[in-house]
C-alpha atoms as a printed R data frame, in Angstrom:
    type eleno elety resid chain resno        x       y      z
1   ATOM     1    CA   MET     A     1  -70.308  93.256 82.034
2   ATOM     2    CA   LYS     A     2  -69.160  96.868 82.510
3   ATOM     3    CA   LYS     A     3  -66.711  96.624 79.644
4   ATOM     4    CA   ARG     A     4  -69.400  95.372 77.296
5   ATOM     5    CA   ALA     A     5  -71.814  98.096 78.390
6   ATOM     6    CA   LEU     A     6  -69.147 100.727 77.757
7   ATOM     7    CA   THR     A     7  -68.447  99.308 74.324
8   ATOM     8    CA   VAL     A     8  -72.126  99.338 73.395
9   ATOM     9    CA   ALA     A     9  -72.496 102.914 74.648
10  ATOM    10    CA   VAL     A    10  -69.475 104.274 72.779
11  ATOM    11    CA   LEU     A    11  -69.016 102.236 69.600
12  ATOM    12    CA   SER     A    12  -72.002 103.397 67.574
13  ATOM    13    CA   ILE     A    13  -71.984 104.373 63.923
14  ATOM    14    CA   CYS     A    14  -74.434 104.409 61.015
15  ATOM    15    CA   LEU     A    15  -74.694 101.067 59.278
16  ATOM    16    CA   VAL     A    16  -77.782 101.238 57.135
17  ATOM    17    CA   ILE     A    17  -76.799 100.287 53.603
18  ATOM    18    CA   PHE     A    18  -77.332 103.589 51.826
19  ATOM    19    CA   GLY     A    19  -75.676 105.585 54.593
20  ATOM    20    CA   CYS     A    20  -76.753 107.348 57.714
21  ATOM    21    CA   ALA     A    21  -80.409 107.894 58.365
22  ATOM    22    CA   PRO     A    22  -81.802 111.032 56.709
23  ATOM    23    CA   ASN     A    23  -80.185 114.386 57.503
24  ATOM    24    CA   GLY     A    24  -77.828 112.970 60.049
25  ATOM    25    CA   THR     A    25  -80.380 111.111 62.117
26  ATOM    26    CA   ARG     A    26  -78.342 108.398 63.852
27  ATOM    27    CA   THR     A    27  -79.380 104.788 63.556
28  ATOM    28    CA   ASP     A    28  -77.219 103.939 66.596
29  ATOM    29    CA   GLU     A    29  -76.026 100.704 65.052
30  ATOM    30    CA   ASP     A    30  -73.370  99.472 67.454
31  ATOM    31    CA   MET     A    31  -69.948  98.645 66.071
32  ATOM    32    CA   GLY     A    32  -68.672  96.838 69.128
33  ATOM    33    CA   GLY     A    33  -68.744  93.160 69.927
34  ATOM    34    CA   LEU     A    34  -71.673  91.725 71.815
35  ATOM    35    CA   SER     A    35  -70.670  88.517 73.481
36  ATOM    36    CA   GLN     A    36  -72.222  86.590 76.304
37  ATOM    37    CA   ASP     A    37  -68.704  86.060 77.627
38  ATOM    38    CA   GLU     A    38  -66.838  88.750 79.521
39  ATOM    39    CA   LYS     A    39  -63.618  89.657 77.786
40  ATOM    40    CA   ALA     A    40  -60.622  91.543 79.088
41  ATOM    41    CA   PRO     A    41  -60.162  95.133 77.909
42  ATOM    42    CA   SER     A    42  -58.065  95.412 74.762
43  ATOM    43    CA   ALA     A    43  -55.129  97.763 74.377
44  ATOM    44    CA   ALA     A    44  -56.854  98.922 71.183
45  ATOM    45    CA   ASP     A    45  -60.096 100.021 72.867
46  ATOM    46    CA   VAL     A    46  -59.116 103.646 73.516
47  ATOM    47    CA   TYR     A    47  -57.942 104.104 69.935
48  ATOM    48    CA   VAL     A    48  -61.088 102.466 68.575
49  ATOM    49    CA   LYS     A    49  -63.239 104.913 70.551
50  ATOM    50    CA   MET     A    50  -61.161 107.852 69.350
51  ATOM    51    CA   SER     A    51  -61.402 106.592 65.766
52  ATOM    52    CA   ILE     A    52  -65.192 106.437 65.955
53  ATOM    53    CA   ALA     A    53  -65.379 109.924 67.461
54  ATOM    54    CA   TYR     A    54  -63.323 111.353 64.573
55  ATOM    55    CA   LEU     A    55  -65.290 109.328 62.021
56  ATOM    56    CA   GLN     A    56  -68.548 110.770 63.307
57  ATOM    57    CA   ARG     A    57  -67.095 114.266 62.875
58  ATOM    58    CA   GLY     A    58  -66.154 113.498 59.287
59  ATOM    59    CA   LYS     A    59  -62.408 113.423 59.961
60  ATOM    60    CA   ILE     A    60  -61.818 110.134 58.222
61  ATOM    61    CA   ASP     A    61  -58.042 110.548 57.873
62  ATOM    62    CA   VAL     A    62  -57.576 111.024 61.610
63  ATOM    63    CA   ALA     A    63  -60.012 108.186 62.318
64  ATOM    64    CA   LEU     A    64  -57.937 105.880 60.121
65  ATOM    65    CA   ALA     A    65  -54.701 106.856 61.852
66  ATOM    66    CA   LYS     A    66  -56.195 106.202 65.300
67  ATOM    67    CA   VAL     A    67  -57.605 102.765 64.488
68  ATOM    68    CA   LYS     A    68  -54.338 101.778 62.783
69  ATOM    69    CA   ARG     A    69  -52.568 102.582 66.046
70  ATOM    70    CA   GLY     A    70  -55.105 100.446 67.887
71  ATOM    71    CA   LEU     A    71  -54.402  97.513 65.579
72  ATOM    72    CA   GLU     A    72  -50.676  97.904 66.132
73  ATOM    73    CA   LEU     A    73  -51.323  97.452 69.852
74  ATOM    74    CA   ASP     A    74  -53.816  94.598 69.424
75  ATOM    75    CA   PRO     A    75  -54.141  93.017 65.968
76  ATOM    76    CA   ALA     A    76  -56.696  90.593 67.469
77  ATOM    77    CA   SER     A    77  -59.215  93.318 68.331
78  ATOM    78    CA   ALA     A    78  -62.474  92.492 66.510
79  ATOM    79    CA   ASP     A    79  -63.745  96.022 67.145
80  ATOM    80    CA   ALA     A    80  -60.655  97.616 65.607
81  ATOM    81    CA   ASN     A    81  -60.801  95.347 62.563
82  ATOM    82    CA   ASN     A    82  -64.489  96.182 62.130
83  ATOM    83    CA   ILE     A    83  -63.908  99.942 62.328
84  ATOM    84    CA   ILE     A    84  -60.978  99.957 59.935
85  ATOM    85    CA   ALA     A    85  -63.025  97.832 57.513
86  ATOM    86    CA   LEU     A    86  -65.794 100.441 57.594
87  ATOM    87    CA   ILE     A    87  -63.278 103.241 57.004
88  ATOM    88    CA   TYR     A    88  -61.633 101.433 54.092
89  ATOM    89    CA   GLU     A    89  -65.102 100.799 52.657
90  ATOM    90    CA   ARG     A    90  -65.880 104.518 52.777
91  ATOM    91    CA   LEU     A    91  -62.548 105.246 51.099
92  ATOM    92    CA   GLY     A    92  -63.384 102.840 48.292
93  ATOM    93    CA   GLU     A    93  -60.680 100.359 49.312
94  ATOM    94    CA   THR     A    94  -62.965  97.360 48.937
95  ATOM    95    CA   SER     A    95  -60.265  94.694 49.051
96  ATOM    96    CA   LEU     A    96  -58.819  96.019 52.321
97  ATOM    97    CA   ALA     A    97  -62.319  96.492 53.728
98  ATOM    98    CA   GLU     A    98  -63.278  92.884 53.051
99  ATOM    99    CA   GLN     A    99  -59.998  91.632 54.465
100 ATOM   100    CA   HIS     A   100  -60.677  93.342 57.786
101 ATOM   101    CA   TYR     A   101  -64.376  92.442 57.917
102 ATOM   102    CA   LYS     A   102  -63.377  88.792 57.537
103 ATOM   103    CA   LYS     A   103  -60.702  89.165 60.198
104 ATOM   104    CA   ALA     A   104  -63.239  90.723 62.565
105 ATOM   105    CA   LEU     A   105  -65.601  87.796 62.020
106 ATOM   106    CA   ASP     A   106  -62.776  85.295 62.465
107 ATOM   107    CA   LEU     A   107  -62.194  86.880 65.855
108 ATOM   108    CA   ASN     A   108  -65.870  87.132 66.842
109 ATOM   109    CA   SER     A   109  -68.024  85.116 64.464
110 ATOM   110    CA   ASN     A   110  -71.329  85.620 66.324
111 ATOM   111    CA   ASP     A   111  -71.114  89.392 66.747
112 ATOM   112    CA   PRO     A   112  -74.364  90.725 65.206
113 ATOM   113    CA   PHE     A   113  -72.925  94.189 64.577
114 ATOM   114    CA   ILE     A   114  -70.001  92.846 62.580
115 ATOM   115    CA   LEU     A   115  -72.328  90.469 60.729
116 ATOM   116    CA   ASN     A   116  -74.623  93.373 59.817
117 ATOM   117    CA   ALA     A   117  -71.669  95.555 58.797
118 ATOM   118    CA   TYR     A   118  -70.234  92.881 56.534
119 ATOM   119    CA   GLY     A   119  -73.693  92.139 55.136
120 ATOM   120    CA   SER     A   120  -74.089  95.820 54.256
121 ATOM   121    CA   PHE     A   121  -70.729  95.765 52.515
122 ATOM   122    CA   LEU     A   122  -71.648  92.643 50.538
123 ATOM   123    CA   CYS     A   123  -74.950  94.146 49.423
124 ATOM   124    CA   LYS     A   124  -73.150  97.204 48.069
125 ATOM   125    CA   GLN     A   125  -70.971  94.803 46.081
126 ATOM   126    CA   LYS     A   126  -74.164  93.196 44.675
127 ATOM   127    CA   ARG     A   127  -73.376  89.940 46.439
128 ATOM   128    CA   TYR     A   128  -76.956  89.713 47.582
129 ATOM   129    CA   GLN     A   129  -77.230  86.098 48.697
130 ATOM   130    CA   GLU     A   130  -74.079  86.383 50.820
131 ATOM   131    CA   ALA     A   131  -75.362  89.646 52.273
132 ATOM   132    CA   ASN     A   132  -78.703  88.151 53.271
133 ATOM   133    CA   LYS     A   133  -76.941  85.194 54.897
134 ATOM   134    CA   HIS     A   134  -75.040  87.596 57.173
135 ATOM   135    CA   PHE     A   135  -78.130  89.664 58.019
136 ATOM   136    CA   MET     A   136  -79.990  86.514 59.014
137 ATOM   137    CA   ALA     A   137  -77.023  85.353 61.086
138 ATOM   138    CA   ALA     A   138  -77.044  88.694 62.934
139 ATOM   139    CA   LEU     A   139  -80.749  88.299 63.666
140 ATOM   140    CA   LYS     A   140  -80.203  84.883 65.226
141 ATOM   141    CA   ASN     A   141  -78.337  86.487 68.123
142 ATOM   142    CA   ALA     A   142  -80.942  86.932 70.855
143 ATOM   143    CA   LEU     A   143  -78.806  89.665 72.462
144 ATOM   144    CA   TYR     A   144  -78.803  91.868 69.351
145 ATOM   145    CA   PRO     A   145  -80.392  95.117 70.597
146 ATOM   146    CA   THR     A   146  -81.067  96.691 67.168
147 ATOM   147    CA   PRO     A   147  -82.446  93.945 64.884
148 ATOM   148    CA   GLU     A   148  -84.465  96.575 63.023
149 ATOM   149    CA   VAL     A   149  -81.214  97.694 61.375
150 ATOM   150    CA   ALA     A   150  -80.361  94.272 59.929
151 ATOM   151    CA   LEU     A   151  -83.996  93.773 58.906
152 ATOM   152    CA   THR     A   152  -84.038  97.123 57.108
153 ATOM   153    CA   ASN     A   153  -80.763  96.308 55.387
154 ATOM   154    CA   ALA     A   154  -82.197  92.977 54.286
155 ATOM   155    CA   GLY     A   155  -85.154  94.911 52.861
156 ATOM   156    CA   ILE     A   156  -82.943  97.349 50.975
157 ATOM   157    CA   CYS     A   157  -80.976  94.421 49.574
158 ATOM   158    CA   SER     A   158  -84.214  92.760 48.438
159 ATOM   159    CA   MET     A   159  -85.275  96.007 46.745
160 ATOM   160    CA   ARG     A   160  -81.993  96.124 44.847
161 ATOM   161    CA   GLN     A   161  -82.769  92.645 43.543
162 ATOM   162    CA   GLY     A   162  -86.226  93.801 42.447
163 ATOM   163    CA   ASN     A   163  -88.068  91.771 45.098
164 ATOM   164    CA   ILE     A   164  -90.406  94.450 46.405
165 ATOM   165    CA   ASP     A   165  -92.711  92.067 48.289
166 ATOM   166    CA   GLN     A   166  -89.840  90.495 50.242
167 ATOM   167    CA   ALA     A   167  -88.490  93.965 50.973
168 ATOM   168    CA   GLU     A   168  -91.853  95.041 52.344
169 ATOM   169    CA   THR     A   169  -91.935  91.986 54.599
170 ATOM   170    CA   TYR     A   170  -88.549  92.867 56.077
171 ATOM   171    CA   TYR     A   171  -89.508  96.530 56.595
172 ATOM   172    CA   ARG     A   172  -92.726  95.567 58.362
173 ATOM   173    CA   GLN     A   173  -90.758  93.218 60.617
174 ATOM   174    CA   ALA     A   174  -88.334  96.043 61.380
175 ATOM   175    CA   LEU     A   175  -91.211  98.332 62.322
176 ATOM   176    CA   ARG     A   176  -92.722  95.683 64.569
177 ATOM   177    CA   VAL     A   177  -89.428  95.726 66.467
178 ATOM   178    CA   ASN     A   178  -89.116  99.526 66.433
179 ATOM   179    CA   SER     A   179  -92.152 101.394 65.133
180 ATOM   180    CA   LYS     A   180  -90.196 104.672 65.033
181 ATOM   181    CA   PHE     A   181  -87.171 103.507 63.057
182 ATOM   182    CA   PRO     A   182  -86.835 106.310 60.465
183 ATOM   183    CA   THR     A   183  -85.143 104.362 57.690
184 ATOM   184    CA   ALA     A   184  -87.742 101.600 57.659
185 ATOM   185    CA   LEU     A   185  -90.526 104.201 57.645
186 ATOM   186    CA   GLN     A   186  -88.933 106.016 54.714
187 ATOM   187    CA   GLN     A   187  -88.581 102.772 52.802
188 ATOM   188    CA   MET     A   188  -92.252 101.965 53.421
189 ATOM   189    CA   VAL     A   189  -93.193 105.363 51.963
190 ATOM   190    CA   LYS     A   190  -91.264 104.449 48.805
191 ATOM   191    CA   ILE     A   191  -92.827 101.017 48.533
192 ATOM   192    CA   SER     A   192  -96.339 102.369 49.108
193 ATOM   193    CA   VAL     A   193  -95.862 104.960 46.353
194 ATOM   194    CA   GLU     A   194  -94.435 102.248 44.080
195 ATOM   195    CA   LYS     A   195  -97.601 100.212 44.669
196 ATOM   196    CA   ASN     A   196  -99.865 103.260 44.223
197 ATOM   197    CA   ASN     A   197 -101.052 102.960 47.839
198 ATOM   198    CA   TYR     A   198 -101.020 106.706 48.391
199 ATOM   199    CA   LEU     A   199 -103.048 106.844 51.596
200 ATOM   200    CA   SER     A   200 -100.695 104.302 53.133
201 ATOM   201    CA   ALA     A   201  -97.728 106.271 51.815
202 ATOM   202    CA   ARG     A   202  -99.074 109.453 53.418
203 ATOM   203    CA   GLY     A   203  -99.458 107.663 56.733
204 ATOM   204    CA   TYR     A   204  -95.913 106.335 56.677
205 ATOM   205    CA   LEU     A   205  -94.567 109.752 55.679
206 ATOM   206    CA   GLN     A   206  -96.395 111.400 58.565
207 ATOM   207    CA   ARG     A   207  -94.912 108.817 60.927
208 ATOM   208    CA   TYR     A   208  -91.486 109.420 59.439
209 ATOM   209    CA   ILE     A   209  -91.717 113.191 59.921
210 ATOM   210    CA   GLU     A   210  -92.405 112.640 63.622
211 ATOM   211    CA   VAL     A   211  -89.019 110.972 64.127
212 ATOM   212    CA   GLY     A   212  -86.819 112.089 61.214
213 ATOM   213    CA   GLN     A   213  -86.006 115.159 59.158
214 ATOM   214    CA   HIS     A   214  -87.035 115.730 55.578
215 ATOM   215    CA   THR     A   215  -84.634 114.841 52.807
216 ATOM   216    CA   ALA     A   216  -84.954 115.735 49.140
217 ATOM   217    CA   GLU     A   217  -86.301 112.227 48.593
218 ATOM   218    CA   THR     A   218  -89.007 112.412 51.275
219 ATOM   219    CA   LEU     A   219  -90.137 115.820 50.021
220 ATOM   220    CA   TRP     A   220  -90.365 114.541 46.444
221 ATOM   221    CA   LEU     A   221  -92.294 111.526 47.671
222 ATOM   222    CA   GLY     A   222  -94.602 113.885 49.570
223 ATOM   223    CA   ILE     A   223  -95.196 115.913 46.407
224 ATOM   224    CA   ARG     A   224  -96.064 112.765 44.459
225 ATOM   225    CA   ILE     A   225  -98.391 111.583 47.214
226 ATOM   226    CA   GLU     A   226 -100.307 114.844 47.499
227 ATOM   227    CA   ARG     A   227 -100.611 115.201 43.740
228 ATOM   228    CA   GLU     A   228 -102.568 111.971 43.820
229 ATOM   229    CA   LEU     A   229 -104.545 112.687 46.990
230 ATOM   230    CA   GLY     A   230 -105.263 116.317 46.177
231 ATOM   231    CA   ASP     A   231 -104.065 118.152 49.311
232 ATOM   232    CA   LEU     A   232 -102.783 121.239 47.476
233 ATOM   233    CA   ASP     A   233 -101.708 123.105 50.622
234 ATOM   234    CA   THR     A   234  -99.473 120.263 51.800
235 ATOM   235    CA   LEU     A   235  -98.178 119.781 48.264
236 ATOM   236    CA   ALA     A   236  -97.220 123.470 48.109
237 ATOM   237    CA   SER     A   237  -95.437 123.269 51.460
238 ATOM   238    CA   TYR     A   238  -93.418 120.260 50.272
239 ATOM   239    CA   GLU     A   239  -92.525 122.131 47.077
240 ATOM   240    CA   LEU     A   240  -91.361 125.206 49.013
241 ATOM   241    CA   LEU     A   241  -89.217 123.083 51.324
242 ATOM   242    CA   LEU     A   242  -87.680 121.214 48.398
243 ATOM   243    CA   ARG     A   243  -86.801 124.489 46.640
244 ATOM   244    CA   ALA     A   244  -85.428 126.077 49.810
245 ATOM   245    CA   LYS     A   245  -83.455 123.172 51.272
246 ATOM   246    CA   PHE     A   246  -82.415 121.124 48.258
247 ATOM   247    CA   PRO     A   247  -82.294 123.419 45.208
248 ATOM   248    CA   ASP     A   248  -79.494 121.446 43.559
249 ATOM   249    CA   SER     A   249  -80.834 117.968 44.259
250 ATOM   250    CA   GLU     A   250  -81.745 115.373 41.667
251 ATOM   251    CA   GLU     A   251  -85.287 115.423 43.090
252 ATOM   252    CA   MET     A   252  -85.520 119.166 42.387
253 ATOM   253    CA   ARG     A   253  -84.430 118.580 38.797
254 ATOM   254    CA   ILE     A   254  -87.012 115.826 38.409
255 ATOM   255    CA   PHE     A   255  -89.709 118.051 39.900
256 ATOM   256    CA   GLU     A   256  -88.885 120.971 37.618
257 ATOM   257    CA   GLY     A   257  -88.808 118.653 34.619
258 ATOM   258    CA   ALA     A   258  -92.225 117.279 35.547
259 ATOM   259    CA   THR     A   259  -93.775 120.741 35.968
260 ATOM   260    CA   THR     A   260  -92.528 122.020 32.603
261 ATOM   261    CA   ARG     A   261  -94.153 119.241 30.587
Protein backbone atom coordinates (compact mmCIF):
# COMPACT_ATOMS: atom_id res chain seq x y z
CA MET A 1 0.00 0.00 0.00
CA LYS A 2 3.03 2.32 -0.08
CA LYS A 3 2.16 3.58 -3.54
CA ARG A 4 -1.36 4.45 -2.47
CA ALA A 5 -0.11 6.21 0.67
CA LEU A 6 2.31 8.25 -1.43
CA THR A 7 -0.45 9.20 -3.83
CA VAL A 8 -2.73 10.32 -1.01
CA ALA A 9 0.08 12.34 0.57
CA VAL A 10 1.10 14.13 -2.63
CA LEU A 11 -1.98 14.48 -4.84
CA SER A 12 -3.97 17.05 -2.89
CA ILE A 13 -5.73 20.07 -4.32
CA CYS A 14 -8.71 22.26 -3.45
CA LEU A 15 -11.99 20.80 -4.65
CA VAL A 16 -14.69 22.70 -2.85
CA ILE A 17 -17.10 24.03 -5.46
CA PHE A 18 -16.49 27.76 -5.12
CA GLY A 19 -12.72 27.34 -4.96
CA CYS A 20 -10.13 26.90 -2.29
CA ALA A 21 -11.07 27.43 1.30
CA PRO A 22 -10.88 31.07 2.41
CA ASN A 23 -7.58 32.93 2.01
CA GLY A 24 -5.71 29.92 0.79
CA THR A 25 -6.68 27.56 3.57
CA ARG A 26 -6.26 24.11 2.01
CA THR A 27 -9.13 21.66 2.08
CA ASP A 28 -6.68 18.81 1.36
CA GLU A 29 -9.09 17.11 -1.01
CA ASP A 30 -7.06 14.30 -2.52
CA MET A 31 -6.88 14.04 -6.29
CA GLY A 32 -5.41 10.57 -6.41
CA GLY A 33 -7.16 7.25 -6.72
CA LEU A 34 -8.16 5.38 -3.61
CA SER A 35 -8.57 1.73 -4.39
CA GLN A 36 -8.64 -1.29 -2.16
CA ASP A 37 -6.48 -3.02 -4.77
CA GLU A 38 -2.76 -2.39 -5.04
CA LYS A 39 -1.84 -1.06 -8.44
CA ALA A 40 1.53 -0.84 -10.12
CA PRO A 41 3.16 2.59 -10.33
CA SER A 42 2.27 4.47 -13.50
CA ALA A 43 4.80 6.11 -15.78
CA ALA A 44 2.65 9.23 -15.45
CA ASP A 45 2.90 9.48 -11.65
CA VAL A 46 5.98 11.73 -11.51
CA TYR A 47 4.48 14.15 -14.02
CA VAL A 48 1.16 14.18 -12.19
CA LYS A 49 2.93 15.13 -8.95
CA MET A 50 4.89 17.85 -10.72
CA SER A 51 1.70 19.15 -12.34
CA ILE A 52 -0.02 19.44 -8.97
CA ALA A 53 2.98 21.21 -7.45
CA TYR A 54 2.94 23.82 -10.24
CA LEU A 55 -0.85 24.13 -10.04
CA GLN A 56 -0.65 24.90 -6.34
CA ARG A 57 1.86 27.65 -7.11
CA GLY A 58 -0.49 29.17 -9.67
CA LYS A 59 1.64 28.16 -12.67
CA ILE A 60 -1.21 26.63 -14.60
CA ASP A 61 0.56 26.64 -17.98
CA VAL A 62 3.48 24.61 -16.65
CA ALA A 63 1.08 22.33 -14.76
CA LEU A 64 -0.78 21.63 -18.00
CA ALA A 65 2.43 20.85 -19.88
CA LYS A 66 3.57 18.41 -17.18
CA VAL A 67 0.31 16.47 -16.98
CA LYS A 68 0.11 16.31 -20.79
CA ARG A 69 3.53 14.65 -20.74
CA GLY A 70 2.25 12.21 -18.13
CA LEU A 71 -0.70 11.30 -20.34
CA GLU A 72 1.62 10.73 -23.28
CA LEU A 73 3.45 8.16 -21.17
CA ASP A 74 0.29 6.58 -19.74
CA PRO A 75 -3.06 7.56 -21.29
CA ALA A 76 -4.74 5.12 -18.86
CA SER A 77 -3.69 7.03 -15.74
CA ALA A 78 -6.88 7.99 -13.85
CA ASP A 79 -4.91 10.48 -11.76
CA ALA A 80 -3.51 12.24 -14.83
CA ASN A 81 -6.92 12.41 -16.49
CA ASN A 82 -8.40 13.84 -13.29
CA ILE A 83 -5.72 16.52 -12.97
CA ILE A 84 -5.90 17.62 -16.59
CA ALA A 85 -9.70 17.78 -16.28
CA LEU A 86 -9.34 20.12 -13.31
CA ILE A 87 -6.86 22.29 -15.22
CA TYR A 88 -9.08 22.49 -18.30
CA GLU A 89 -12.00 23.38 -16.02
CA ARG A 90 -10.02 26.27 -14.55
CA LEU A 91 -9.12 27.41 -18.06
CA GLY A 92 -12.78 27.43 -19.04
CA GLU A 93 -12.38 24.50 -21.45
CA THR A 94 -15.50 22.75 -20.21
CA SER A 95 -15.80 20.25 -23.05
CA LEU A 96 -12.21 19.03 -22.61
CA ALA A 97 -12.64 19.01 -18.83
CA GLU A 98 -15.71 16.78 -19.00
CA GLN A 99 -14.04 14.48 -21.50
CA HIS A 100 -11.17 13.82 -19.10
CA TYR A 101 -13.34 13.57 -15.98
CA LYS A 102 -15.34 10.86 -17.74
CA LYS A 103 -12.16 9.11 -18.84
CA ALA A 104 -10.85 9.19 -15.27
CA LEU A 105 -14.08 7.61 -14.02
CA ASP A 106 -14.00 5.01 -16.79
CA LEU A 107 -10.58 4.04 -15.49
CA ASN A 108 -11.49 4.13 -11.79
CA SER A 109 -15.24 4.36 -11.35
CA ASN A 110 -15.26 4.05 -7.54
CA ASP A 111 -12.60 6.66 -6.79
CA PRO A 112 -14.29 9.11 -4.36
CA PHE A 113 -11.92 11.96 -5.22
CA ILE A 114 -12.68 11.76 -8.92
CA LEU A 115 -16.39 11.41 -8.17
CA ASN A 116 -16.28 14.54 -5.99
CA ALA A 117 -14.25 16.44 -8.60
CA TYR A 118 -16.67 15.59 -11.38
CA GLY A 119 -19.62 16.37 -9.11
CA SER A 120 -18.14 19.81 -8.42
CA PHE A 121 -17.75 20.38 -12.14
CA LEU A 122 -21.34 19.34 -12.83
CA CYS A 123 -22.68 21.65 -10.13
CA LYS A 124 -20.86 24.60 -11.70
CA GLN A 125 -22.60 23.68 -14.96
CA LYS A 126 -25.96 23.77 -13.10
CA ARG A 127 -26.43 20.06 -13.65
CA TYR A 128 -27.49 19.67 -10.06
CA GLN A 129 -29.09 16.23 -10.04
CA GLU A 130 -26.09 14.69 -11.81
CA ALA A 131 -23.76 16.47 -9.40
CA ASN A 132 -25.57 15.17 -6.33
CA LYS A 133 -25.50 11.63 -7.74
CA HIS A 134 -21.69 11.80 -7.93
CA PHE A 135 -21.31 13.30 -4.44
CA MET A 136 -23.44 10.51 -3.00
CA ALA A 137 -21.44 7.91 -4.91
CA ALA A 138 -18.23 9.33 -3.42
CA LEU A 139 -19.70 9.09 0.07
CA LYS A 140 -20.52 5.42 -0.39
CA ASN A 141 -16.81 4.58 -0.43
CA ALA A 142 -15.98 3.59 3.14
CA LEU A 143 -12.29 4.39 2.52
CA TYR A 144 -12.96 8.03 1.58
CA PRO A 145 -10.92 9.97 4.16
CA THR A 146 -12.49 13.41 3.55
CA PRO A 147 -16.27 12.92 3.21
CA GLU A 148 -16.81 16.38 4.67
CA VAL A 149 -15.69 17.82 1.32
CA ALA A 150 -18.31 15.96 -0.74
CA LEU A 151 -20.96 16.73 1.90
CA THR A 152 -20.10 20.43 1.80
CA ASN A 153 -20.20 20.42 -1.99
CA ALA A 154 -23.59 18.74 -1.87
CA GLY A 155 -24.71 21.53 0.47
CA ILE A 156 -23.42 24.27 -1.82
CA CYS A 157 -25.20 22.62 -4.73
CA SER A 158 -28.44 22.50 -2.73
CA MET A 159 -28.05 26.20 -1.90
CA ARG A 160 -27.69 27.01 -5.59
CA GLN A 161 -31.00 25.26 -6.17
CA GLY A 162 -32.60 27.32 -3.40
CA ASN A 163 -32.98 24.36 -1.02
CA ILE A 164 -31.58 25.94 2.13
CA ASP A 165 -32.88 23.25 4.51
CA GLN A 166 -31.25 20.42 2.55
CA ALA A 167 -28.04 22.45 2.37
CA GLU A 168 -28.06 22.89 6.14
CA THR A 169 -28.49 19.15 6.60
CA TYR A 170 -25.44 18.43 4.46
CA TYR A 171 -23.32 21.06 6.25
CA ARG A 172 -24.25 19.67 9.66
CA GLN A 173 -23.31 16.18 8.46
CA ALA A 174 -19.98 17.54 7.23
CA LEU A 175 -19.31 19.12 10.62
CA ARG A 176 -20.17 15.89 12.41
CA VAL A 177 -17.39 14.28 10.37
CA ASN A 178 -14.96 17.18 10.83
CA SER A 179 -16.07 19.85 13.29
CA LYS A 180 -13.24 22.16 12.18
CA PHE A 181 -13.83 22.08 8.43
CA PRO A 182 -13.64 25.80 7.54
CA THR A 183 -15.84 25.79 4.45
CA ALA A 184 -18.74 24.05 6.17
CA LEU A 185 -18.45 26.45 9.12
CA GLN A 186 -18.51 29.45 6.79
CA GLN A 187 -21.55 28.10 5.00
CA MET A 188 -23.34 27.61 8.33
CA VAL A 189 -22.65 31.26 9.18
CA LYS A 190 -24.36 32.25 5.92
CA ILE A 191 -27.34 30.00 6.49
CA SER A 192 -27.77 31.18 10.08
CA VAL A 193 -27.75 34.82 8.96
CA GLU A 194 -30.21 33.95 6.18
CA LYS A 195 -32.53 32.46 8.81
CA ASN A 196 -32.01 35.40 11.19
CA ASN A 197 -30.41 33.08 13.77
CA TYR A 198 -27.76 35.62 14.72
CA LEU A 199 -26.54 34.01 17.94
CA SER A 200 -26.01 30.77 16.05
CA ALA A 201 -24.29 32.69 13.26
CA ARG A 202 -21.94 34.33 15.77
CA GLY A 203 -21.07 30.94 17.22
CA TYR A 204 -20.27 29.45 13.83
CA LEU A 205 -18.22 32.52 12.88
CA GLN A 206 -16.20 32.24 16.08
CA ARG A 207 -15.56 28.57 15.31
CA TYR A 208 -14.57 29.48 11.78
CA ILE A 209 -12.07 32.12 12.94
CA GLU A 210 -10.33 29.49 15.06
CA VAL A 211 -9.46 27.41 11.99
CA GLY A 212 -9.64 29.78 9.00
CA GLN A 213 -8.73 33.31 7.99
CA HIS A 214 -11.17 36.12 7.42
CA THR A 215 -12.40 36.83 3.92
CA ALA A 216 -14.37 39.85 2.76
CA GLU A 217 -17.48 37.68 3.01
CA THR A 218 -16.88 36.53 6.60
CA LEU A 219 -16.14 40.09 7.71
CA TRP A 220 -19.34 41.37 6.08
CA LEU A 221 -21.27 38.55 7.71
CA GLY A 222 -19.67 39.51 11.04
CA ILE A 223 -20.76 43.12 10.56
CA ARG A 224 -24.33 42.03 9.84
CA ILE A 225 -24.34 39.73 12.86
CA GLU A 226 -23.06 42.34 15.31
CA ARG A 227 -25.42 44.99 13.99
CA GLU A 228 -28.23 42.73 15.10
CA LEU A 229 -26.66 41.59 18.37
CA GLY A 230 -25.31 44.99 19.36
CA ASP A 231 -21.62 44.28 20.05
CA LEU A 232 -20.34 47.62 18.73
CA ASP A 233 -16.68 46.94 19.54
CA THR A 234 -16.61 43.71 17.54
CA LEU A 235 -18.59 45.36 14.76
CA ALA A 236 -16.00 48.16 14.58
CA SER A 237 -13.14 45.67 14.45
CA TYR A 238 -14.80 43.81 11.57
CA GLU A 239 -15.32 47.11 9.75
CA LEU A 240 -11.66 48.11 10.19
CA LEU A 241 -10.46 44.74 8.91
CA LEU A 242 -12.78 44.91 5.90
CA ARG A 243 -11.52 48.40 5.01
CA ALA A 244 -7.87 47.45 5.51
CA LYS A 245 -7.78 44.03 3.86
CA PHE A 246 -10.49 44.19 1.21
CA PRO A 247 -11.01 47.84 0.22
CA ASP A 248 -11.98 46.95 -3.35
CA SER A 249 -14.26 44.03 -2.55
CA GLU A 250 -17.94 43.77 -3.41
CA GLU A 251 -18.62 43.42 0.33
CA MET A 252 -16.91 46.77 0.96
CA ARG A 253 -19.08 48.41 -1.69
CA ILE A 254 -22.20 46.89 -0.14
CA PHE A 255 -21.13 48.05 3.31
CA GLU A 256 -20.45 51.60 2.16
CA GLY A 257 -23.76 51.68 0.31
CA ALA A 258 -25.58 50.52 3.45
CA THR A 259 -23.92 53.14 5.67
CA THR A 260 -24.74 56.05 3.35
CA ARG A 261 -28.48 55.39 3.33
